[in-house]
CHARMM internal coordinates of N, CA and C (Angstrom, degrees):
IC EDIT
DIST 1 N 1 CA 1.4662
DIST 1 CA 1 C 1.5245
ANGL 1 N 1 CA 1 C 107.37
DIST 1 C 2 N 1.3067
ANGL 1 CA 1 C 2 N 116.06
DIHE 1 N 1 CA 1 C 2 N 105.77
DIST 2 N 2 CA 1.4562
ANGL 1 C 2 N 2 CA 121.50
DIHE 1 CA 1 C 2 N 2 CA -178.97
DIST 2 CA 2 C 1.5210
ANGL 2 N 2 CA 2 C 110.67
DIHE 1 C 2 N 2 CA 2 C -112.22
DIST 2 C 3 N 1.3113
ANGL 2 CA 2 C 3 N 116.10
DIHE 2 N 2 CA 2 C 3 N 126.34
DIST 3 N 3 CA 1.4632
ANGL 2 C 3 N 3 CA 121.93
DIHE 2 CA 2 C 3 N 3 CA 173.76
DIST 3 CA 3 C 1.5265
ANGL 3 N 3 CA 3 C 114.76
DIHE 2 C 3 N 3 CA 3 C 55.88
DIST 3 C 4 N 1.3119
ANGL 3 CA 3 C 4 N 117.94
DIHE 3 N 3 CA 3 C 4 N 30.75
DIST 4 N 4 CA 1.4619
ANGL 3 C 4 N 4 CA 121.03
DIHE 3 CA 3 C 4 N 4 CA 176.38
DIST 4 CA 4 C 1.5179
ANGL 4 N 4 CA 4 C 115.54
DIHE 3 C 4 N 4 CA 4 C 75.54
DIST 4 C 5 N 1.3282
ANGL 4 CA 4 C 5 N 116.86
DIHE 4 N 4 CA 4 C 5 N 12.91
DIST 5 N 5 CA 1.4629
ANGL 4 C 5 N 5 CA 119.36
DIHE 4 CA 4 C 5 N 5 CA 177.94
DIST 5 CA 5 C 1.5270
ANGL 5 N 5 CA 5 C 109.55
DIHE 4 C 5 N 5 CA 5 C -119.31
DIST 5 C 6 N 1.3030
ANGL 5 CA 5 C 6 N 115.89
DIHE 5 N 5 CA 5 C 6 N 156.35
DIST 6 N 6 CA 1.4609
ANGL 5 C 6 N 6 CA 122.21
DIHE 5 CA 5 C 6 N 6 CA 179.23
DIST 6 CA 6 C 1.5307
ANGL 6 N 6 CA 6 C 108.55
DIHE 5 C 6 N 6 CA 6 C -74.31
DIST 6 C 7 N 1.3218
ANGL 6 CA 6 C 7 N 115.41
DIHE 6 N 6 CA 6 C 7 N 129.35
DIST 7 N 7 CA 1.4661
ANGL 6 C 7 N 7 CA 120.63
DIHE 6 CA 6 C 7 N 7 CA -178.75
DIST 7 CA 7 C 1.5321
ANGL 7 N 7 CA 7 C 110.04
DIHE 6 C 7 N 7 CA 7 C -112.78
DIST 7 C 8 N 1.3179
ANGL 7 CA 7 C 8 N 115.01
DIHE 7 N 7 CA 7 C 8 N 158.17
DIST 8 N 8 CA 1.4533
ANGL 7 C 8 N 8 CA 121.49
DIHE 7 CA 7 C 8 N 8 CA 175.32
DIST 8 CA 8 C 1.5306
ANGL 8 N 8 CA 8 C 108.01
DIHE 7 C 8 N 8 CA 8 C -58.21
DIST 8 C 9 N 1.3271
ANGL 8 CA 8 C 9 N 117.70
DIHE 8 N 8 CA 8 C 9 N 128.05
DIST 9 N 9 CA 1.4528
ANGL 8 C 9 N 9 CA 122.31
DIHE 8 CA 8 C 9 N 9 CA -179.65
DIST 9 CA 9 C 1.5219
ANGL 9 N 9 CA 9 C 114.14
DIHE 8 C 9 N 9 CA 9 C 97.15
DIST 9 C 10 N 1.3489
ANGL 9 CA 9 C 10 N 118.14
DIHE 9 N 9 CA 9 C 10 N -7.35
DIST 10 N 10 CA 1.4678
ANGL 9 C 10 N 10 CA 121.68
DIHE 9 CA 9 C 10 N 10 CA 176.17
DIST 10 CA 10 C 1.5223
ANGL 10 N 10 CA 10 C 110.00
DIHE 9 C 10 N 10 CA 10 C -75.83
DIST 10 C 11 N 1.3188
ANGL 10 CA 10 C 11 N 115.40
DIHE 10 N 10 CA 10 C 11 N 160.27
DIST 11 N 11 CA 1.4624
ANGL 10 C 11 N 11 CA 121.83
DIHE 10 CA 10 C 11 N 11 CA 173.14
DIST 11 CA 11 C 1.5184
ANGL 11 N 11 CA 11 C 108.15
DIHE 10 C 11 N 11 CA 11 C -107.93
DIST 11 C 12 N 1.3307
ANGL 11 CA 11 C 12 N 117.12
DIHE 11 N 11 CA 11 C 12 N 143.40
DIST 12 N 12 CA 1.4571
ANGL 11 C 12 N 12 CA 122.45
DIHE 11 CA 11 C 12 N 12 CA 178.80
DIST 12 CA 12 C 1.5258
ANGL 12 N 12 CA 12 C 109.19
DIHE 11 C 12 N 12 CA 12 C -137.04
DIST 12 C 13 N 1.3264
ANGL 12 CA 12 C 13 N 115.53
DIHE 12 N 12 CA 12 C 13 N 160.44
DIST 13 N 13 CA 1.4640
ANGL 12 C 13 N 13 CA 120.99
DIHE 12 CA 12 C 13 N 13 CA 176.77
DIST 13 CA 13 C 1.5244
ANGL 13 N 13 CA 13 C 108.01
DIHE 12 C 13 N 13 CA 13 C -97.55
DIST 13 C 14 N 1.3162
ANGL 13 CA 13 C 14 N 116.15
DIHE 13 N 13 CA 13 C 14 N 125.32
DIST 14 N 14 CA 1.4647
ANGL 13 C 14 N 14 CA 121.82
DIHE 13 CA 13 C 14 N 14 CA 175.06
DIST 14 CA 14 C 1.5245
ANGL 14 N 14 CA 14 C 107.48
DIHE 13 C 14 N 14 CA 14 C -99.82
DIST 14 C 15 N 1.3228
ANGL 14 CA 14 C 15 N 116.45
DIHE 14 N 14 CA 14 C 15 N 126.73
DIST 15 N 15 CA 1.4678
ANGL 14 C 15 N 15 CA 122.63
DIHE 14 CA 14 C 15 N 15 CA -178.81
DIST 15 CA 15 C 1.5233
ANGL 15 N 15 CA 15 C 107.53
DIHE 14 C 15 N 15 CA 15 C -119.45
DIST 15 C 16 N 1.3320
ANGL 15 CA 15 C 16 N 116.30
DIHE 15 N 15 CA 15 C 16 N 114.28
DIST 16 N 16 CA 1.4678
ANGL 15 C 16 N 16 CA 121.03
DIHE 15 CA 15 C 16 N 16 CA 179.32
DIST 16 CA 16 C 1.5220
ANGL 16 N 16 CA 16 C 109.37
DIHE 15 C 16 N 16 CA 16 C -93.87
DIST 16 C 17 N 1.3091
ANGL 16 CA 16 C 17 N 116.34
DIHE 16 N 16 CA 16 C 17 N 93.84
DIST 17 N 17 CA 1.4699
ANGL 16 C 17 N 17 CA 123.25
DIHE 16 CA 16 C 17 N 17 CA 176.60
DIST 17 CA 17 C 1.5229
ANGL 17 N 17 CA 17 C 113.36
DIHE 16 C 17 N 17 CA 17 C 52.34
DIST 17 C 18 N 1.3163
ANGL 17 CA 17 C 18 N 117.43
DIHE 17 N 17 CA 17 C 18 N 31.62
DIST 18 N 18 CA 1.4498
ANGL 17 C 18 N 18 CA 120.95
DIHE 17 CA 17 C 18 N 18 CA 179.59
DIST 18 CA 18 C 1.5170
ANGL 18 N 18 CA 18 C 114.38
DIHE 17 C 18 N 18 CA 18 C 73.53
DIST 18 C 19 N 1.3178
ANGL 18 CA 18 C 19 N 117.45
DIHE 18 N 18 CA 18 C 19 N 1.30
DIST 19 N 19 CA 1.4616
ANGL 18 C 19 N 19 CA 122.09
DIHE 18 CA 18 C 19 N 19 CA -177.37
DIST 19 CA 19 C 1.5193
ANGL 19 N 19 CA 19 C 112.86
DIHE 18 C 19 N 19 CA 19 C -92.42
DIST 19 C 20 N 1.3174
ANGL 19 CA 19 C 20 N 117.12
DIHE 19 N 19 CA 19 C 20 N -35.89
DIST 20 N 20 CA 1.4576
ANGL 19 C 20 N 20 CA 121.19
DIHE 19 CA 19 C 20 N 20 CA -176.05
DIST 20 CA 20 C 1.5199
ANGL 20 N 20 CA 20 C 109.01
DIHE 19 C 20 N 20 CA 20 C -143.06
DIST 20 C 21 N 1.3243
ANGL 20 CA 20 C 21 N 116.53
DIHE 20 N 20 CA 20 C 21 N 130.48
DIST 21 N 21 CA 1.4532
ANGL 20 C 21 N 21 CA 121.35
DIHE 20 CA 20 C 21 N 21 CA 176.43
DIST 21 CA 21 C 1.5189
ANGL 21 N 21 CA 21 C 108.50
DIHE 20 C 21 N 21 CA 21 C -118.91
DIST 21 C 22 N 1.3280
ANGL 21 CA 21 C 22 N 116.30
DIHE 21 N 21 CA 21 C 22 N 142.32
DIST 22 N 22 CA 1.4524
ANGL 21 C 22 N 22 CA 120.36
DIHE 21 CA 21 C 22 N 22 CA 177.13
DIST 22 CA 22 C 1.5211
ANGL 22 N 22 CA 22 C 109.12
DIHE 21 C 22 N 22 CA 22 C -147.61
DIST 22 C 23 N 1.3228
ANGL 22 CA 22 C 23 N 115.86
DIHE 22 N 22 CA 22 C 23 N 153.77
DIST 23 N 23 CA 1.4619
ANGL 22 C 23 N 23 CA 121.52
DIHE 22 CA 22 C 23 N 23 CA 176.83
DIST 23 CA 23 C 1.5186
ANGL 23 N 23 CA 23 C 107.71
DIHE 22 C 23 N 23 CA 23 C -94.61
DIST 23 C 24 N 1.3377
ANGL 23 CA 23 C 24 N 114.86
DIHE 23 N 23 CA 23 C 24 N 130.00
DIST 24 N 24 CA 1.4632
ANGL 23 C 24 N 24 CA 120.99
DIHE 23 CA 23 C 24 N 24 CA -172.63
DIST 24 CA 24 C 1.5231
ANGL 24 N 24 CA 24 C 109.84
DIHE 23 C 24 N 24 CA 24 C -123.81
DIST 24 C 25 N 1.3249
ANGL 24 CA 24 C 25 N 116.83
DIHE 24 N 24 CA 24 C 25 N 133.91
DIST 25 N 25 CA 1.4556
ANGL 24 C 25 N 25 CA 122.34
DIHE 24 CA 24 C 25 N 25 CA 172.81
DIST 25 CA 25 C 1.5278
ANGL 25 N 25 CA 25 C 107.60
DIHE 24 C 25 N 25 CA 25 C -81.82
DIST 25 C 26 N 1.3155
ANGL 25 CA 25 C 26 N 116.35
DIHE 25 N 25 CA 25 C 26 N 123.52
DIST 26 N 26 CA 1.4662
ANGL 25 C 26 N 26 CA 120.74
DIHE 25 CA 25 C 26 N 26 CA -178.08
DIST 26 CA 26 C 1.5259
ANGL 26 N 26 CA 26 C 109.20
DIHE 25 C 26 N 26 CA 26 C -90.65
DIST 26 C 27 N 1.3060
ANGL 26 CA 26 C 27 N 115.32
DIHE 26 N 26 CA 26 C 27 N 121.73
DIST 27 N 27 CA 1.4693
ANGL 26 C 27 N 27 CA 122.80
DIHE 26 CA 26 C 27 N 27 CA 179.72
DIST 27 CA 27 C 1.5236
ANGL 27 N 27 CA 27 C 109.11
DIHE 26 C 27 N 27 CA 27 C -140.32
DIST 27 C 28 N 1.3438
ANGL 27 CA 27 C 28 N 115.12
DIHE 27 N 27 CA 27 C 28 N 150.51
DIST 28 N 28 CA 1.4733
ANGL 27 C 28 N 28 CA 119.65
DIHE 27 CA 27 C 28 N 28 CA 174.92
DIST 28 CA 28 C 1.5167
ANGL 28 N 28 CA 28 C 110.94
DIHE 27 C 28 N 28 CA 28 C -58.21
DIST 28 C 29 N 1.3387
ANGL 28 CA 28 C 29 N 116.07
DIHE 28 N 28 CA 28 C 29 N -33.62
DIST 29 N 29 CA 1.4631
ANGL 28 C 29 N 29 CA 120.18
DIHE 28 CA 28 C 29 N 29 CA -177.29
DIST 29 CA 29 C 1.5228
ANGL 29 N 29 CA 29 C 112.41
DIHE 28 C 29 N 29 CA 29 C -105.96
DIST 29 C 30 N 1.3463
ANGL 29 CA 29 C 30 N 117.15
DIHE 29 N 29 CA 29 C 30 N 12.31
DIST 30 N 30 CA 1.4594
ANGL 29 C 30 N 30 CA 120.87
DIHE 29 CA 29 C 30 N 30 CA -176.72
DIST 30 CA 30 C 1.5193
ANGL 30 N 30 CA 30 C 113.09
DIHE 29 C 30 N 30 CA 30 C -86.55
DIST 30 C 31 N 1.3363
ANGL 30 CA 30 C 31 N 114.24
DIHE 30 N 30 CA 30 C 31 N 173.24
DIST 31 N 31 CA 1.4632
ANGL 30 C 31 N 31 CA 119.17
DIHE 30 CA 30 C 31 N 31 CA 177.62
DIST 31 CA 31 C 1.5267
ANGL 31 N 31 CA 31 C 109.24
DIHE 30 C 31 N 31 CA 31 C -142.92
DIST 31 C 32 N 1.3044
ANGL 31 CA 31 C 32 N 114.89
DIHE 31 N 31 CA 31 C 32 N 164.85
DIST 32 N 32 CA 1.4484
ANGL 31 C 32 N 32 CA 124.26
DIHE 31 CA 31 C 32 N 32 CA -176.78
DIST 32 CA 32 C 1.5148
ANGL 32 N 32 CA 32 C 107.77
DIHE 31 C 32 N 32 CA 32 C -142.17
DIST 32 C 33 N 1.3139
ANGL 32 CA 32 C 33 N 116.91
DIHE 32 N 32 CA 32 C 33 N 138.75
DIST 33 N 33 CA 1.4628
ANGL 32 C 33 N 33 CA 120.26
DIHE 32 CA 32 C 33 N 33 CA 177.66
DIST 33 CA 33 C 1.5284
ANGL 33 N 33 CA 33 C 108.17
DIHE 32 C 33 N 33 CA 33 C -93.51
DIST 33 C 34 N 1.3334
ANGL 33 CA 33 C 34 N 115.67
DIHE 33 N 33 CA 33 C 34 N 124.56
DIST 34 N 34 CA 1.4627
ANGL 33 C 34 N 34 CA 122.91
DIHE 33 CA 33 C 34 N 34 CA 175.15
DIST 34 CA 34 C 1.5234
ANGL 34 N 34 CA 34 C 106.26
DIHE 33 C 34 N 34 CA 34 C -117.59
DIST 34 C 35 N 1.3151
ANGL 34 CA 34 C 35 N 116.01
DIHE 34 N 34 CA 34 C 35 N 105.29
DIST 35 N 35 CA 1.4630
ANGL 34 C 35 N 35 CA 119.40
DIHE 34 CA 34 C 35 N 35 CA -173.51
DIST 35 CA 35 C 1.5168
ANGL 35 N 35 CA 35 C 108.94
DIHE 34 C 35 N 35 CA 35 C 64.31
DIST 35 C 36 N 1.3189
ANGL 35 CA 35 C 36 N 116.55
DIHE 35 N 35 CA 35 C 36 N -120.31
DIST 36 N 36 CA 1.4668
ANGL 35 C 36 N 36 CA 121.59
DIHE 35 CA 35 C 36 N 36 CA 179.27
DIST 36 CA 36 C 1.5231
ANGL 36 N 36 CA 36 C 112.63
DIHE 35 C 36 N 36 CA 36 C -100.75
DIST 36 C 37 N 1.3352
ANGL 36 CA 36 C 37 N 116.38
DIHE 36 N 36 CA 36 C 37 N 6.22
DIST 37 N 37 CA 1.4671
ANGL 36 C 37 N 37 CA 121.39
DIHE 36 CA 36 C 37 N 37 CA -174.08
DIST 37 CA 37 C 1.5268
ANGL 37 N 37 CA 37 C 110.55
DIHE 36 C 37 N 37 CA 37 C -109.27
DIST 37 C 38 N 1.3212
ANGL 37 CA 37 C 38 N 116.21
DIHE 37 N 37 CA 37 C 38 N 136.21
DIST 38 N 38 CA 1.4546
ANGL 37 C 38 N 38 CA 122.99
DIHE 37 CA 37 C 38 N 38 CA 175.39
DIST 38 CA 38 C 1.5253
ANGL 38 N 38 CA 38 C 107.73
DIHE 37 C 38 N 38 CA 38 C -95.02
DIST 38 C 39 N 1.3493
ANGL 38 CA 38 C 39 N 118.11
DIHE 38 N 38 CA 38 C 39 N 123.91
DIST 39 N 39 CA 1.4706
ANGL 38 C 39 N 39 CA 121.55
DIHE 38 CA 38 C 39 N 39 CA -178.81
DIST 39 CA 39 C 1.5226
ANGL 39 N 39 CA 39 C 109.73
DIHE 38 C 39 N 39 CA 39 C -123.88
DIST 39 C 40 N 1.3186
ANGL 39 CA 39 C 40 N 115.88
DIHE 39 N 39 CA 39 C 40 N 154.77
DIST 40 N 40 CA 1.4608
ANGL 39 C 40 N 40 CA 122.53
DIHE 39 CA 39 C 40 N 40 CA 178.99
DIST 40 CA 40 C 1.5305
ANGL 40 N 40 CA 40 C 109.99
DIHE 39 C 40 N 40 CA 40 C -76.75
DIST 40 C 41 N 1.3422
ANGL 40 CA 40 C 41 N 116.23
DIHE 40 N 40 CA 40 C 41 N 142.86
DIST 41 N 41 CA 1.4619
ANGL 40 C 41 N 41 CA 120.37
DIHE 40 CA 40 C 41 N 41 CA 174.77
DIST 41 CA 41 C 1.5331
ANGL 41 N 41 CA 41 C 111.53
DIHE 40 C 41 N 41 CA 41 C -90.12
DIST 41 C 42 N 1.3200
ANGL 41 CA 41 C 42 N 118.08
DIHE 41 N 41 CA 41 C 42 N -3.99
DIST 42 N 42 CA 1.4638
ANGL 41 C 42 N 42 CA 122.14
DIHE 41 CA 41 C 42 N 42 CA -178.05
DIST 42 CA 42 C 1.5357
ANGL 42 N 42 CA 42 C 113.48
DIHE 41 C 42 N 42 CA 42 C -54.81
DIST 42 C 43 N 1.3509
ANGL 42 CA 42 C 43 N 120.71
DIHE 42 N 42 CA 42 C 43 N -40.78
DIST 43 N 43 CA 1.4662
ANGL 42 C 43 N 43 CA 119.38
DIHE 42 CA 42 C 43 N 43 CA -179.12
DIST 43 CA 43 C 1.5337
ANGL 43 N 43 CA 43 C 113.66
DIHE 42 C 43 N 43 CA 43 C -63.39
DIST 43 C 44 N 1.3362
ANGL 43 CA 43 C 44 N 117.66
DIHE 43 N 43 CA 43 C 44 N -19.84
DIST 44 N 44 CA 1.4543
ANGL 43 C 44 N 44 CA 121.19
DIHE 43 CA 43 C 44 N 44 CA -178.93
DIST 44 CA 44 C 1.5219
ANGL 44 N 44 CA 44 C 112.35
DIHE 43 C 44 N 44 CA 44 C -76.29
DIST 44 C 45 N 1.3354
ANGL 44 CA 44 C 45 N 117.45
DIHE 44 N 44 CA 44 C 45 N -26.16
DIST 45 N 45 CA 1.4615
ANGL 44 C 45 N 45 CA 121.55
DIHE 44 CA 44 C 45 N 45 CA 179.67
DIST 45 CA 45 C 1.5315
ANGL 45 N 45 CA 45 C 108.82
DIHE 44 C 45 N 45 CA 45 C -64.45
DIST 45 C 46 N 1.3344
ANGL 45 CA 45 C 46 N 115.75
DIHE 45 N 45 CA 45 C 46 N 124.07
DIST 46 N 46 CA 1.4676
ANGL 45 C 46 N 46 CA 121.31
DIHE 45 CA 45 C 46 N 46 CA 179.96
DIST 46 CA 46 C 1.5122
ANGL 46 N 46 CA 46 C 113.86
DIHE 45 C 46 N 46 CA 46 C 94.07
DIST 46 C 47 N 1.3249
ANGL 46 CA 46 C 47 N 117.43
DIHE 46 N 46 CA 46 C 47 N -9.27
DIST 47 N 47 CA 1.4667
ANGL 46 C 47 N 47 CA 121.07
DIHE 46 CA 46 C 47 N 47 CA 178.81
DIST 47 CA 47 C 1.5321
ANGL 47 N 47 CA 47 C 109.55
DIHE 46 C 47 N 47 CA 47 C -81.26
DIST 47 C 48 N 1.3308
ANGL 47 CA 47 C 48 N 118.13
DIHE 47 N 47 CA 47 C 48 N 151.49
DIST 48 N 48 CA 1.4684
ANGL 47 C 48 N 48 CA 120.28
DIHE 47 CA 47 C 48 N 48 CA 178.72
DIST 48 CA 48 C 1.5224
ANGL 48 N 48 CA 48 C 111.23
DIHE 47 C 48 N 48 CA 48 C -65.84
DIST 48 C 49 N 1.3505
ANGL 48 CA 48 C 49 N 116.12
DIHE 48 N 48 CA 48 C 49 N 145.14
DIST 49 N 49 CA 1.4588
ANGL 48 C 49 N 49 CA 120.40
DIHE 48 CA 48 C 49 N 49 CA 173.78
DIST 49 CA 49 C 1.5150
ANGL 49 N 49 CA 49 C 109.03
DIHE 48 C 49 N 49 CA 49 C -60.17
DIST 49 C 50 N 1.3311
ANGL 49 CA 49 C 50 N 117.42
DIHE 49 N 49 CA 49 C 50 N 140.92
DIST 50 N 50 CA 1.4565
ANGL 49 C 50 N 50 CA 122.34
DIHE 49 CA 49 C 50 N 50 CA -178.96
DIST 50 CA 50 C 1.5157
ANGL 50 N 50 CA 50 C 113.00
DIHE 49 C 50 N 50 CA 50 C 91.57
DIST 50 C 51 N 1.3345
ANGL 50 CA 50 C 51 N 117.41
DIHE 50 N 50 CA 50 C 51 N 0.00
DIST 51 N 51 CA 1.4652
ANGL 50 C 51 N 51 CA 120.87
DIHE 50 CA 50 C 51 N 51 CA 179.13
DIST 51 CA 51 C 1.5204
ANGL 51 N 51 CA 51 C 110.38
DIHE 50 C 51 N 51 CA 51 C -62.93
DIST 51 C 52 N 1.3189
ANGL 51 CA 51 C 52 N 115.35
DIHE 51 N 51 CA 51 C 52 N 147.02
DIST 52 N 52 CA 1.4616
ANGL 51 C 52 N 52 CA 121.72
DIHE 51 CA 51 C 52 N 52 CA 176.21
DIST 52 CA 52 C 1.5250
ANGL 52 N 52 CA 52 C 107.41
DIHE 51 C 52 N 52 CA 52 C -105.94
DIST 52 C 53 N 1.3370
ANGL 52 CA 52 C 53 N 115.32
DIHE 52 N 52 CA 52 C 53 N 142.31
DIST 53 N 53 CA 1.4587
ANGL 52 C 53 N 53 CA 121.95
DIHE 52 CA 52 C 53 N 53 CA -177.98
DIST 53 CA 53 C 1.5112
ANGL 53 N 53 CA 53 C 109.39
DIHE 52 C 53 N 53 CA 53 C -131.58
DIST 53 C 54 N 1.3284
ANGL 53 CA 53 C 54 N 115.67
DIHE 53 N 53 CA 53 C 54 N 153.74
DIST 54 N 54 CA 1.4573
ANGL 53 C 54 N 54 CA 119.63
DIHE 53 CA 53 C 54 N 54 CA 174.33
DIST 54 CA 54 C 1.5195
ANGL 54 N 54 CA 54 C 108.70
DIHE 53 C 54 N 54 CA 54 C -137.86
DIST 54 C 55 N 1.3076
ANGL 54 CA 54 C 55 N 114.56
DIHE 54 N 54 CA 54 C 55 N 154.51
DIST 55 N 55 CA 1.4589
ANGL 54 C 55 N 55 CA 121.56
DIHE 54 CA 54 C 55 N 55 CA 178.22
DIST 55 CA 55 C 1.5239
ANGL 55 N 55 CA 55 C 108.03
DIHE 54 C 55 N 55 CA 55 C -79.56
DIST 55 C 56 N 1.3229
ANGL 55 CA 55 C 56 N 116.81
DIHE 55 N 55 CA 55 C 56 N 127.78
DIST 56 N 56 CA 1.4602
ANGL 55 C 56 N 56 CA 121.66
DIHE 55 CA 55 C 56 N 56 CA 177.38
DIST 56 CA 56 C 1.5248
ANGL 56 N 56 CA 56 C 108.10
DIHE 55 C 56 N 56 CA 56 C -70.06
DIST 56 C 57 N 1.3251
ANGL 56 CA 56 C 57 N 116.66
DIHE 56 N 56 CA 56 C 57 N 126.77
DIST 57 N 57 CA 1.4716
ANGL 56 C 57 N 57 CA 121.68
DIHE 56 CA 56 C 57 N 57 CA -177.24
DIST 57 CA 57 C 1.5243
ANGL 57 N 57 CA 57 C 111.48
DIHE 56 C 57 N 57 CA 57 C -54.15
DIST 57 C 58 N 1.3187
ANGL 57 CA 57 C 58 N 115.29
DIHE 57 N 57 CA 57 C 58 N 132.45
DIST 58 N 58 CA 1.4623
ANGL 57 C 58 N 58 CA 121.24
DIHE 57 CA 57 C 58 N 58 CA 176.17
DIST 58 CA 58 C 1.5131
ANGL 58 N 58 CA 58 C 114.97
DIHE 57 C 58 N 58 CA 58 C 74.82
DIST 58 C 59 N 1.3370
ANGL 58 CA 58 C 59 N 116.83
DIHE 58 N 58 CA 58 C 59 N 14.11
DIST 59 N 59 CA 1.4702
ANGL 58 C 59 N 59 CA 118.51
DIHE 58 CA 58 C 59 N 59 CA -178.91
DIST 59 CA 59 C 1.5363
ANGL 59 N 59 CA 59 C 109.95
DIHE 58 C 59 N 59 CA 59 C -138.96
DIST 59 C 60 N 1.2992
ANGL 59 CA 59 C 60 N 114.85
DIHE 59 N 59 CA 59 C 60 N -176.21
DIST 60 N 60 CA 1.4637
ANGL 59 C 60 N 60 CA 119.80
DIHE 59 CA 59 C 60 N 60 CA 174.50
DIST 60 CA 60 C 1.5270
ANGL 60 N 60 CA 60 C 109.95
DIHE 59 C 60 N 60 CA 60 C -119.15
DIST 60 C 61 N 1.3416
ANGL 60 CA 60 C 61 N 115.82
DIHE 60 N 60 CA 60 C 61 N 38.71
DIST 61 N 61 CA 1.4630
ANGL 60 C 61 N 61 CA 121.62
DIHE 60 CA 60 C 61 N 61 CA -178.07
DIST 61 CA 61 C 1.5203
ANGL 61 N 61 CA 61 C 110.61
DIHE 60 C 61 N 61 CA 61 C -118.10
DIST 61 C 62 N 1.3439
ANGL 61 CA 61 C 62 N 114.65
DIHE 61 N 61 CA 61 C 62 N 144.45
DIST 62 N 62 CA 1.4470
ANGL 61 C 62 N 62 CA 120.48
DIHE 61 CA 61 C 62 N 62 CA 174.40
DIST 62 CA 62 C 1.5171
ANGL 62 N 62 CA 62 C 109.59
DIHE 61 C 62 N 62 CA 62 C -95.23
DIST 62 C 63 N 1.3261
ANGL 62 CA 62 C 63 N 116.11
DIHE 62 N 62 CA 62 C 63 N 144.55
DIST 63 N 63 CA 1.4563
ANGL 62 C 63 N 63 CA 121.83
DIHE 62 CA 62 C 63 N 63 CA 177.85
DIST 63 CA 63 C 1.5279
ANGL 63 N 63 CA 63 C 107.69
DIHE 62 C 63 N 63 CA 63 C -127.78
DIST 63 C 64 N 1.3159
ANGL 63 CA 63 C 64 N 117.20
DIHE 63 N 63 CA 63 C 64 N 133.26
DIST 64 N 64 CA 1.4558
ANGL 63 C 64 N 64 CA 120.61
DIHE 63 CA 63 C 64 N 64 CA -178.85
DIST 64 CA 64 C 1.5304
ANGL 64 N 64 CA 64 C 109.96
DIHE 63 C 64 N 64 CA 64 C -74.12
DIST 64 C 65 N 1.3291
ANGL 64 CA 64 C 65 N 115.35
DIHE 64 N 64 CA 64 C 65 N 133.12
DIST 65 N 65 CA 1.4645
ANGL 64 C 65 N 65 CA 121.78
DIHE 64 CA 64 C 65 N 65 CA 177.95
DIST 65 CA 65 C 1.5224
ANGL 65 N 65 CA 65 C 106.44
DIHE 64 C 65 N 65 CA 65 C -88.38
DIST 65 C 66 N 1.3208
ANGL 65 CA 65 C 66 N 117.69
DIHE 65 N 65 CA 65 C 66 N 122.78
DIST 66 N 66 CA 1.4632
ANGL 65 C 66 N 66 CA 121.20
DIHE 65 CA 65 C 66 N 66 CA -175.71
DIST 66 CA 66 C 1.5231
ANGL 66 N 66 CA 66 C 112.71
DIHE 65 C 66 N 66 CA 66 C -110.55
DIST 66 C 67 N 1.3076
ANGL 66 CA 66 C 67 N 118.97
DIHE 66 N 66 CA 66 C 67 N -3.07
DIST 67 N 67 CA 1.4688
ANGL 66 C 67 N 67 CA 119.83
DIHE 66 CA 66 C 67 N 67 CA -178.67
DIST 67 CA 67 C 1.4990
ANGL 67 N 67 CA 67 C 110.97
DIHE 66 C 67 N 67 CA 67 C -113.81
END
COOR INIT
IC SEED 1 N 1 CA 1 C
IC BUILD
């Protein structure tokens, strides 16, 4: 954890709507299962710790929630 941002090789907690929590290794080439969809963990690298993300409807991409 460098400078308050998620770095390659860090571990994070993934929380799916409060129903399921899992510990995820964050890698540029890694992936994470959200429901039935496999998504890349690459967008999380460089994001601030505590960031919220959502699955883009109809895709396998994560989008950072900023509001």
